[in-house]
C-alpha positions as CSV (number, residue, x, y, z in Angstrom):
1,M,-10.7,15.2,18.8
2,A,-9.1,13.4,15.9
3,R,-10.4,10.8,13.8
4,V,-8.2,7.8,14.1
5,L,-7.8,4.8,12.2
6,I,-6.6,1.6,13.9
7,T,-5.5,-1.8,12.0
8,G,-5.8,-4.9,13.6
9,C,-8.3,-4.4,16.0
10,S,-9.5,-8.1,16.8
11,T,-7.0,-8.3,20.0
12,G,-4.0,-7.4,21.7
13,F,-2.7,-3.8,21.4
14,G,-5.1,-2.9,18.5
15,R,-8.0,-3.5,20.4
16,A,-6.9,-1.9,23.7
17,S,-5.8,1.3,21.7
18,A,-9.3,1.6,20.3
19,I,-10.8,1.5,23.7
20,E,-8.3,3.8,25.3
21,L,-8.6,6.5,22.5
22,T,-12.3,6.2,22.5
23,K,-12.2,7.0,26.1
24,R,-9.8,9.9,25.6
25,G,-12.7,11.4,23.1
26,H,-11.2,10.6,19.7
27,D,-13.5,9.2,16.8
28,V,-11.8,5.8,16.3
29,V,-12.5,3.7,13.3
30,A,-11.5,0.0,14.3
31,T,-10.6,-2.2,11.5
32,A,-9.9,-6.1,11.3
33,R,-10.1,-8.6,8.8
34,R,-12.8,-10.2,10.3
35,S,-15.2,-7.4,11.3
36,A,-17.4,-9.3,13.4
37,T,-14.4,-9.7,16.1
38,L,-15.4,-5.9,16.3
39,D,-18.9,-6.2,17.2
40,D,-18.6,-5.5,20.7
41,L,-16.2,-2.4,20.3
42,D,-18.0,1.1,21.1
43,V,-16.4,3.0,18.6
44,A,-16.9,5.7,15.9
45,A,-17.0,2.9,13.2
46,R,-16.0,-0.5,12.7
47,L,-14.8,-1.6,9.1
48,P,-13.5,-4.7,7.7
49,L,-9.7,-4.4,6.6
50,D,-7.3,-6.7,5.2
51,V,-4.1,-5.0,5.0
52,D,-2.9,-7.5,2.4
53,D,-5.2,-6.4,0.0
54,D,-5.0,-3.3,-1.9
55,A,-8.8,-3.1,-2.9
56,S,-9.6,-3.6,1.2
57,V,-7.1,-1.0,1.8
58,A,-8.7,1.7,-0.6
59,A,-12.3,0.6,0.6
60,A,-11.5,1.1,4.2
61,V,-9.7,4.3,3.8
62,A,-12.6,5.6,1.6
63,G,-15.0,4.5,4.2
64,A,-13.2,6.1,7.2
65,G,-13.5,9.6,5.8
66,S,-10.8,12.2,6.7
67,I,-8.2,10.5,8.7
68,D,-6.2,12.6,11.2
69,A,-3.9,9.7,12.7
70,L,-3.1,6.2,11.5
71,V,-2.2,3.2,13.7
72,N,-0.4,0.8,11.8
73,N,-0.9,-2.2,14.2
74,A,-2.0,-5.0,12.1
75,G,0.4,-8.1,12.3
76,F,1.6,-11.5,13.7
77,G,4.6,-13.2,14.5
78,I,6.2,-16.5,13.7
79,S,8.9,-18.0,15.9
80,G,11.3,-20.7,15.5
81,P,14.9,-21.4,14.0
82,I,15.7,-19.6,11.0
83,E,16.9,-22.7,9.2
84,H,13.6,-24.3,9.8
85,V,10.7,-21.5,9.4
86,P,9.3,-22.0,6.1
87,V,9.9,-19.2,3.7
88,D,6.5,-18.9,2.7
89,E,5.4,-18.3,6.0
90,I,8.1,-15.3,6.4
91,R,6.8,-14.1,3.1
92,R,3.6,-13.7,4.6
93,M,4.5,-12.3,7.8
94,F,6.4,-9.7,5.8
95,E,3.4,-9.1,3.7
96,T,1.0,-8.1,6.5
97,N,3.6,-6.5,9.1
98,V,5.5,-4.6,6.7
99,L,3.8,-4.2,3.1
100,G,0.5,-4.0,4.8
101,A,1.8,-0.8,7.1
102,V,3.1,0.5,3.7
103,R,-0.1,0.0,1.9
104,M,-1.9,2.1,4.6
105,I,0.7,4.8,4.6
106,Q,0.4,5.2,0.8
107,A,-3.4,5.6,1.1
108,V,-3.3,8.2,4.1
109,V,-0.5,10.3,3.4
110,P,-2.0,12.0,0.4
111,G,-4.9,13.3,2.6
112,M,-2.7,14.3,5.4
113,R,-0.4,16.2,3.1
114,A,-3.1,18.2,1.4
115,R,-4.6,19.1,5.0
116,A,-1.0,19.7,6.4
117,S,-1.5,17.7,9.4
118,G,-1.4,13.9,10.7
119,T,0.1,11.3,12.7
120,I,1.0,7.8,11.5
121,V,2.1,5.6,14.4
122,N,3.7,2.4,13.3
123,V,3.6,-0.4,16.1
124,T,7.0,-2.1,16.2
125,S,8.9,-3.7,19.0
126,L,12.0,-3.8,20.9
127,A,12.4,-7.2,18.9
128,G,13.4,-4.8,15.9
129,R,16.2,-3.6,18.0
130,V,17.4,-6.6,19.9
131,T,16.7,-10.2,19.4
132,G,17.7,-13.5,20.5
133,P,17.3,-17.2,19.1
134,L,14.1,-18.2,17.5
135,G,12.8,-14.7,17.0
136,G,14.8,-13.6,14.1
137,T,12.4,-13.5,11.4
138,Y,9.5,-11.6,13.1
139,A,12.3,-9.2,14.3
140,A,13.4,-8.7,10.7
141,T,9.7,-7.5,9.8
142,K,10.0,-5.1,13.0
143,Y,13.2,-3.8,12.0
144,A,12.1,-3.3,8.5
145,L,9.3,-1.2,9.8
146,D,11.4,1.1,12.0
147,A,13.5,1.7,8.8
148,I,10.6,2.7,6.9
149,S,9.3,5.1,9.8
150,E,12.8,6.7,9.9
151,S,12.8,7.5,6.2
152,L,9.2,8.3,6.1
153,H,9.6,10.9,9.1
154,N,12.3,12.8,6.9
155,E,10.0,12.2,3.6
156,V,6.9,13.8,5.0
157,G,7.8,15.7,8.2
158,H,8.0,19.0,6.5
159,F,4.3,18.5,5.7
160,A,3.4,18.6,9.2
161,I,2.8,14.8,9.2
162,R,4.3,13.3,12.4
163,I,5.8,9.6,12.1
164,R,5.9,7.7,15.6
165,V,6.8,4.2,16.6
166,G,5.8,2.3,19.4
């Protein structure tokens, strides 16, 4: 049984992952910006977490205890013609989808390295590989997370830390 911290468990893949991994016997720490959205989840722990905030990341990781696996799921998408999507909105999306994942990685890797084990799953998207009209800004965040995952694999794989994208 592994202790798994999942970001972005309010809805969608994060919530579904928390439910499924709990069914499979894992100790799931479900997180969300608004922790009240987690009240009905039957998991080991529910913690508030805003991946855009360094202090929130530090508090959640400390509150979770020893983390065997991290699922970087928190994120959102904005679609529209690149020429019309406000740059501030694109910046906000990169902050959450890319830098939020990096904050979490930086917070958990030292403990995983010390234990010589761990798994990090970065939830990306096919859109990060193939994109069409109106999806370029979102796809860019997912492509960036794919690139970070590939590099991270080479940086920490020899410490028995596995990196997966999904």
